[in-house]
C-alpha positions as CSV (number, residue, x, y, z in Angstrom):
1,M,-28.1,-11.3,3.2
2,N,-25.7,-11.6,6.2
3,D,-22.6,-11.2,4.0
4,L,-24.0,-8.2,2.2
5,L,-25.1,-6.6,5.5
6,M,-21.7,-7.1,7.0
7,A,-19.9,-5.7,3.9
8,F,-22.3,-2.7,4.0
9,E,-21.6,-2.1,7.7
10,V,-17.8,-2.2,7.2
11,L,-18.1,0.1,4.1
12,L,-20.4,2.6,6.0
13,A,-17.8,2.8,8.8
14,I,-15.1,3.5,6.2
15,Y,-17.0,6.1,4.1
16,K,-18.9,7.8,6.9
17,D,-16.5,7.6,9.9
18,G,-13.1,7.4,8.2
19,A,-12.3,3.9,9.6
20,Y,-9.3,2.1,8.2
21,S,-10.5,-0.6,5.8
22,N,-8.2,-3.4,7.0
23,L,-8.8,-2.7,10.7
24,E,-12.6,-2.4,10.3
25,L,-12.8,-5.5,8.2
26,N,-10.6,-7.6,10.6
27,K,-12.8,-6.5,13.5
28,R,-16.0,-7.6,11.9
29,V,-15.3,-10.4,9.4
30,N,-15.2,-13.3,11.8
31,G,-18.9,-13.3,12.1
32,A,-19.5,-13.7,8.4
33,S,-20.8,-16.9,6.9
34,N,-18.4,-16.4,3.9
35,Q,-15.4,-14.3,4.9
36,A,-13.9,-14.4,1.4
37,I,-17.1,-12.9,-0.1
38,V,-17.3,-10.1,2.5
39,T,-13.6,-9.3,2.0
40,R,-14.0,-9.2,-1.7
41,L,-17.1,-7.0,-1.5
42,V,-15.5,-4.5,0.8
43,Y,-12.2,-4.2,-1.0
44,G,-13.9,-4.4,-4.4
45,V,-16.2,-1.4,-3.7
46,L,-13.2,0.6,-2.4
47,Q,-11.0,-0.3,-5.4
48,K,-13.8,0.5,-7.8
49,D,-15.1,3.7,-6.0
50,V,-14.4,6.1,-8.9
51,Q,-16.1,3.8,-11.4
52,L,-19.1,3.2,-9.0
53,E,-19.4,7.0,-8.5
54,Y,-19.7,7.4,-12.3
55,Y,-22.3,4.7,-12.5
56,L,-24.3,6.2,-9.6
57,A,-24.4,9.6,-11.3
58,K,-25.7,8.0,-14.5
59,V,-28.5,6.0,-12.8
60,A,-29.6,8.4,-10.1
61,S,-31.2,11.7,-11.0
62,K,-29.8,13.3,-7.8
63,R,-27.2,12.5,-5.3
64,P,-28.7,10.2,-2.5
65,P,-27.7,10.5,1.2
66,K,-24.4,9.0,2.0
67,T,-25.8,5.9,3.6
68,I,-27.9,5.1,0.5
69,A,-24.9,6.0,-1.8
70,V,-22.8,3.4,0.0
71,L,-25.6,0.9,-0.3
72,L,-26.0,1.5,-4.0
73,K,-22.3,1.2,-4.6
74,L,-22.3,-2.1,-2.9
75,G,-25.2,-3.3,-5.0
76,M,-23.7,-2.1,-8.3
77,Y,-20.4,-3.7,-7.5
78,A,-22.1,-7.0,-6.6
79,L,-24.2,-7.0,-9.7
80,T,-21.2,-6.3,-11.9
81,Y,-18.5,-8.4,-10.3
82,I,-20.0,-11.1,-8.1
83,N,-21.5,-14.1,-9.8
84,S,-22.0,-16.3,-6.7
85,I,-25.0,-14.2,-5.4
86,P,-28.1,-14.3,-7.5
87,R,-29.0,-10.9,-8.9
88,Y,-32.5,-10.9,-7.4
89,A,-31.0,-11.7,-4.0
90,V,-28.6,-8.7,-4.3
91,V,-31.5,-6.3,-4.9
92,D,-33.8,-7.8,-2.4
93,S,-31.2,-7.9,0.3
94,L,-30.1,-4.3,-0.1
95,V,-33.7,-3.1,-0.1
96,T,-34.1,-5.0,3.2
97,I,-30.9,-3.4,4.6
98,C,-32.3,0.0,3.5
99,E,-35.3,-0.5,5.7
100,K,-33.2,-1.9,8.6
101,Y,-31.2,1.4,8.6
102,G,-34.3,3.5,8.9
103,K,-34.6,4.5,5.3
104,R,-37.9,2.9,4.6
105,Q,-39.0,5.8,2.5
106,L,-36.1,5.1,0.1
107,K,-36.8,1.4,-0.4
108,G,-38.5,2.0,-3.7
109,F,-35.6,4.3,-4.8
110,V,-33.0,1.6,-4.0
111,N,-35.0,-1.1,-5.7
112,S,-35.6,0.9,-8.9
113,T,-32.1,2.3,-9.1
114,L,-30.4,-1.1,-8.8
115,K,-32.8,-2.8,-11.3
116,N,-32.3,0.1,-13.7
117,F,-28.5,-0.3,-13.3
118,D,-28.7,-4.0,-13.9
119,A,-30.8,-3.6,-17.0
120,S,-28.6,-0.9,-18.6
121,K,-25.2,-0.8,-20.2
122,I,-23.4,2.4,-19.2
123,A,-21.0,3.7,-21.8
124,L,-17.6,5.2,-20.9
125,P,-17.1,8.9,-21.2
126,N,-16.0,10.3,-24.6
127,D,-13.1,12.1,-23.1
128,R,-10.1,9.7,-23.1
129,F,-8.8,10.9,-19.7
130,E,-12.2,10.5,-18.1
131,A,-12.7,7.2,-19.8
132,M,-9.4,5.9,-18.4
133,S,-10.4,7.3,-14.9
134,V,-13.6,5.3,-15.0
135,E,-12.2,2.2,-16.5
136,A,-9.2,2.0,-14.2
137,S,-11.2,3.5,-11.3
138,V,-8.5,6.1,-10.6
139,P,-9.3,9.7,-9.7
140,L,-9.3,12.0,-12.7
141,W,-6.7,14.4,-11.3
142,L,-4.3,11.5,-10.7
143,V,-4.9,10.1,-14.2
144,K,-4.1,13.4,-15.8
145,T,-1.0,13.8,-13.5
146,Y,0.3,10.3,-14.5
147,C,-0.3,11.0,-18.2
148,K,1.7,14.2,-17.9
149,Q,4.6,12.4,-16.1
150,Y,4.6,9.0,-17.9
151,G,2.7,9.5,-21.1
152,F,-0.8,8.3,-21.9
153,D,0.1,4.8,-23.2
154,A,2.4,4.0,-20.3
155,T,-0.2,5.2,-17.8
156,R,-2.9,3.2,-19.3
157,E,-0.6,0.1,-19.2
158,F,0.3,0.3,-15.5
159,L,-3.2,1.3,-14.4
160,S,-4.8,-1.6,-16.2
161,V,-2.6,-4.5,-14.8
162,D,-4.4,-7.2,-12.8
163,T,-4.2,-7.2,-9.0
164,F,-1.4,-9.5,-7.9
165,T,-2.6,-11.9,-5.2
166,K,0.6,-13.8,-4.2
167,E,2.7,-12.9,-1.2
168,H,6.4,-12.1,-1.4
169,I,8.5,-13.8,1.3
170,R,12.2,-14.0,2.1
171,P,14.2,-16.3,4.4
172,N,15.4,-15.3,7.8
173,L,19.1,-15.3,6.8
174,R,20.1,-16.1,10.4
175,K,18.2,-19.4,10.2
176,Q,18.4,-20.5,6.5
177,T,19.5,-19.5,3.0
178,L,17.2,-18.9,0.1
179,E,18.2,-22.3,-1.3
180,Q,17.3,-24.0,1.9
181,L,13.9,-22.3,1.9
182,K,13.4,-23.5,-1.6
183,G,14.2,-27.0,-0.4
184,L,11.6,-26.7,2.4
185,L,8.9,-25.6,-0.1
186,D,9.9,-28.3,-2.6
187,A,9.5,-30.9,0.1
188,Q,5.9,-29.7,0.7
189,N,5.2,-29.5,-3.1
190,I,4.6,-25.7,-2.7
191,A,5.1,-23.7,-5.9
192,Y,7.1,-20.6,-5.9
193,E,8.7,-18.1,-8.2
194,E,12.0,-16.2,-7.4
195,S,12.0,-12.4,-7.5
196,L,14.6,-9.9,-8.5
197,A,15.3,-9.3,-4.8
198,S,16.1,-12.9,-4.0
199,G,12.7,-13.5,-2.4
200,L,9.9,-15.8,-3.4
201,F,6.4,-15.2,-4.6
202,V,4.0,-17.8,-3.1
203,D,0.4,-18.5,-2.2
204,N,-0.2,-17.5,1.4
205,I,-1.2,-21.0,2.6
206,A,-1.1,-22.3,6.2
207,Y,2.4,-23.7,5.9
208,I,3.8,-20.3,4.8
209,K,2.0,-18.6,7.7
210,S,3.5,-21.1,10.1
211,L,7.0,-20.4,8.8
212,N,6.4,-16.7,9.3
213,E,5.1,-17.2,12.9
214,R,8.2,-19.2,13.7
215,G,10.5,-16.6,12.3
216,M,11.9,-18.8,9.6
217,I,10.7,-16.4,6.9
218,T,9.0,-13.0,6.8
219,Y,6.6,-11.3,4.5
220,Q,8.4,-8.4,2.8
221,S,7.7,-6.8,-0.6
222,M,10.2,-7.1,-3.4
223,T,10.7,-3.4,-3.6
224,S,11.2,-3.1,0.2
225,M,14.0,-5.6,0.0
226,L,15.5,-3.7,-2.9
227,A,15.6,-0.5,-0.8
228,A,17.4,-2.3,2.0
229,Q,19.8,-3.9,-0.4
230,A,20.6,-0.4,-1.9
231,M,22.1,0.6,1.4
232,E,24.9,-1.8,0.7
233,V,25.7,-2.1,4.5
234,E,29.1,-3.4,5.5
235,D,30.4,-5.1,8.6
236,G,31.2,-2.7,11.5
237,E,29.0,0.2,10.2
238,I,26.6,2.2,12.3
239,V,23.3,2.5,10.5
240,L,20.1,4.6,11.0
241,D,16.7,3.6,9.8
242,L,14.9,6.9,10.3
243,C,11.3,5.9,9.5
244,S,11.5,2.3,10.4
245,A,8.1,0.9,11.4
246,P,7.2,-1.9,11.1
247,G,10.9,-2.7,11.0
248,G,11.3,-5.0,8.0
249,K,14.1,-3.1,6.4
250,A,16.1,-2.7,9.6
251,V,15.8,-6.4,10.4
252,Y,16.8,-7.3,6.8
253,M,19.9,-5.0,7.0
254,S,20.9,-6.6,10.3
255,E,21.0,-10.0,8.4
256,L,23.0,-8.7,5.4
257,A,26.0,-7.5,7.5
258,D,27.3,-7.3,11.0
259,V,26.0,-3.7,11.7
260,T,24.6,-1.7,14.5
261,I,21.2,-0.2,13.7
262,T,19.1,2.5,15.3
263,A,15.5,2.0,14.2
264,C,13.2,5.1,14.8
265,D,9.6,6.1,14.5
266,I,7.5,9.0,15.9
267,H,4.6,6.9,17.3
268,E,4.9,4.6,20.3
269,H,2.5,2.0,18.9
270,R,4.7,1.8,15.8
271,L,7.8,1.4,17.8
272,Q,6.2,-1.7,19.4
273,L,5.7,-3.1,15.9
274,I,9.4,-2.8,15.3
275,R,10.2,-4.5,18.6
276,D,7.7,-7.3,17.8
277,Y,9.4,-7.8,14.4
278,I,12.8,-8.0,16.0
279,N,11.7,-10.5,18.5
280,R,10.0,-12.8,15.9
281,M,13.0,-12.8,13.7
282,G,15.6,-13.0,16.5
283,A,17.4,-10.0,15.1
284,K,20.6,-8.6,16.8
285,N,22.2,-5.2,17.3
286,I,19.0,-3.1,16.7
287,T,18.1,-0.3,19.1
288,V,14.6,1.0,18.9
289,Q,14.3,4.7,19.6
290,H,11.6,7.3,19.5
291,N,12.4,10.1,17.1
292,D,10.6,12.7,15.0
293,G,12.4,12.6,11.6
294,S,11.3,16.1,10.8
295,I,13.2,17.6,13.7
296,V,16.9,17.7,14.0
297,A,18.2,15.3,16.7
298,S,21.5,16.8,18.0
299,D,22.7,13.4,19.3
300,F,22.4,11.9,15.8
301,V,24.5,14.5,14.0
302,G,27.5,13.0,12.3
303,K,27.0,9.6,14.0
304,F,25.9,7.2,11.2
305,D,27.7,5.8,8.3
306,R,24.5,5.1,6.3
307,T,20.8,6.2,6.7
308,L,17.7,4.8,5.2
309,C,14.9,7.3,4.7
310,D,11.7,5.3,3.8
311,V,9.7,8.4,4.3
312,P,5.9,8.9,4.9
313,C,4.2,9.1,1.6
314,S,0.8,9.1,-0.2
315,G,1.0,5.3,-0.7
316,L,-0.3,5.5,-4.2
317,G,2.1,2.8,-5.3
318,V,0.5,0.2,-3.0
319,V,-3.1,0.9,-3.7
320,G,-3.7,-2.7,-4.5
321,K,-2.9,-3.5,-0.8
322,K,-4.6,-0.4,0.6
323,A,-7.8,-0.1,-1.2
324,D,-9.0,3.1,0.6
325,V,-5.9,5.2,-0.5
326,Y,-7.8,6.9,-3.3
327,L,-10.7,8.0,-1.0
328,T,-8.6,10.7,0.7
329,A,-5.8,11.3,-1.8
330,S,-5.2,14.7,-3.4
331,M,-2.4,16.7,-4.9
332,D,-2.5,19.1,-2.0
333,K,-1.8,16.3,0.4
334,C,1.0,15.0,-1.8
335,L,2.6,18.4,-1.8
336,Q,2.3,18.6,2.0
337,L,4.0,15.2,2.2
338,A,6.7,16.3,-0.1
339,A,7.6,19.2,2.2
340,L,7.8,16.8,5.1
341,Q,9.9,14.3,3.0
342,Y,12.3,17.1,2.2
343,E,12.7,18.0,5.9
344,I,13.4,14.4,6.8
345,L,16.0,14.0,4.0
346,C,17.8,17.2,5.0
347,N,18.0,16.1,8.6
348,A,19.3,12.7,7.5
349,S,22.1,14.4,5.6
350,K,23.2,16.0,8.9
351,Y,23.5,12.5,10.5
352,T,25.2,10.6,7.7
353,K,28.8,10.2,6.7
354,K,28.5,8.1,3.5
355,R,25.2,7.1,2.0
356,I,21.5,7.8,2.2
357,V,18.8,5.7,0.5
358,Y,15.6,7.7,0.0
359,S,12.5,5.6,-0.7
360,T,8.7,5.8,-1.0
361,C,5.9,3.6,-2.0
362,T,4.4,6.1,-4.3
363,T,4.4,6.9,-8.0
364,L,4.3,10.7,-8.2
365,R,7.3,12.7,-9.2
366,E,6.3,15.4,-6.6
367,E,7.2,13.0,-3.8
368,N,10.2,11.3,-5.5
369,Y,12.4,12.9,-8.1
370,N,11.4,16.4,-7.2
371,V,12.3,15.9,-3.5
372,V,15.6,14.4,-4.3
373,G,16.4,16.9,-7.1
374,R,15.7,19.8,-4.8
375,F,17.8,18.3,-2.1
376,V,21.0,17.8,-4.2
377,K,20.5,21.3,-5.7
378,E,20.4,22.9,-2.3
379,N,23.0,20.5,-0.7
380,P,25.9,20.4,-3.2
381,A,27.9,18.1,-0.9
382,W,25.6,15.3,-1.9
383,Q,25.0,13.6,-5.3
384,V,22.6,11.1,-6.7
385,V,24.3,7.9,-7.5
386,R,21.3,6.2,-9.0
387,S,17.5,6.3,-8.8
388,Q,14.6,4.3,-10.1
389,Q,10.9,4.6,-10.3
390,Y,9.1,1.2,-10.1
391,L,5.5,0.9,-11.5
392,H,2.9,-1.8,-11.0
393,D,3.5,-4.7,-13.4
394,G,0.9,-7.2,-12.3
395,K,3.6,-9.6,-11.4
396,G,4.4,-8.6,-7.9
397,Q,6.2,-5.3,-8.4
398,D,4.7,-2.4,-6.4
399,G,4.8,1.3,-7.3
400,F,8.0,2.3,-5.5
401,F,10.9,4.8,-5.7
402,I,14.5,4.3,-4.6
403,A,17.2,6.9,-4.8
404,V,20.8,6.4,-3.6
405,L,22.7,9.5,-2.5
406,E,26.3,9.7,-1.5
407,K,28.4,12.4,0.1
408,K,31.0,13.7,-2.3
409,S,34.7,13.2,-1.6
410,L,36.4,16.3,-0.3
């Protein structure tokens, strides 16, 4: 019961209080008898929230209070996806938790609802969009938007890929090459697979963690590396990373060429993340500076050869790593973000002499092609050199967008 209780308390904090899943889980999980099970329960319920909402509506005649709804979602997830906990133990434990949380009068409801769910086989909706929403556990509005932008079959394909569990790492190029890193892993009999970005996919075992702590490697997604590579920085250039935290792309660019980089963010605690990253990796020639990317900084105008705009976004492309993204996502929020992204891109153009790389970790046209398309239409001095939307492939590729813009020759 301890593991189910801990998972329930974490989920309650997320659903009722708006806590961040990773922070809340890290704060509590050390007391669990089986941390892996608690983690799987928490992230599993969040990832399957749309599906569990559908199940709940089918087995409960009316919507229960939020605390009980969270309890039932946890139970339905455990009964469906967790084989290591006996089914009777799931039901009995959650009934006990119901009483513990002062809902004694609802014990019978929780008991009968979970047993009814366990005994039934709930069919998918007849409507194909609704069926995809439930099966993939993706909000219906987003399924319909994806189908409009990518087509039904392509949407079904990338929404149905398995969660990828390996980590993507790269060598600290100041300390070793990719081939040398491979040699280290070979000597330890650690399996790896090279990525398109010249990084490696590995299991996140203790040896890998130790290399990261020592600054020999760093964790960085393949698409994040590709965005930094798209800057094509050259020796002697002055570079701006406008939305830099936690600093991975700035540090990587400082390894790719002898450049001077200004790494910015709007929040002080995120600036500290950049400083910590720089210190761990022993990076050089990076200045960390507070800046609001949506407001023109007069001292930046015309100063930089290249600017990276990895702008704030909805994060829909990395939902596998941020399981609570769907809980608060909406098209209205995406459009609000798109307006902010456009402001940041316009400001970057005032600072930059040669090239801008615009990137997001989302999969919606509204935050990607539409922002860049509007920008070049309203700023004819700039042109799109290339752009690419990456989609989940179940092999380590995140949902990500990269557009390379260059100033036209006069």
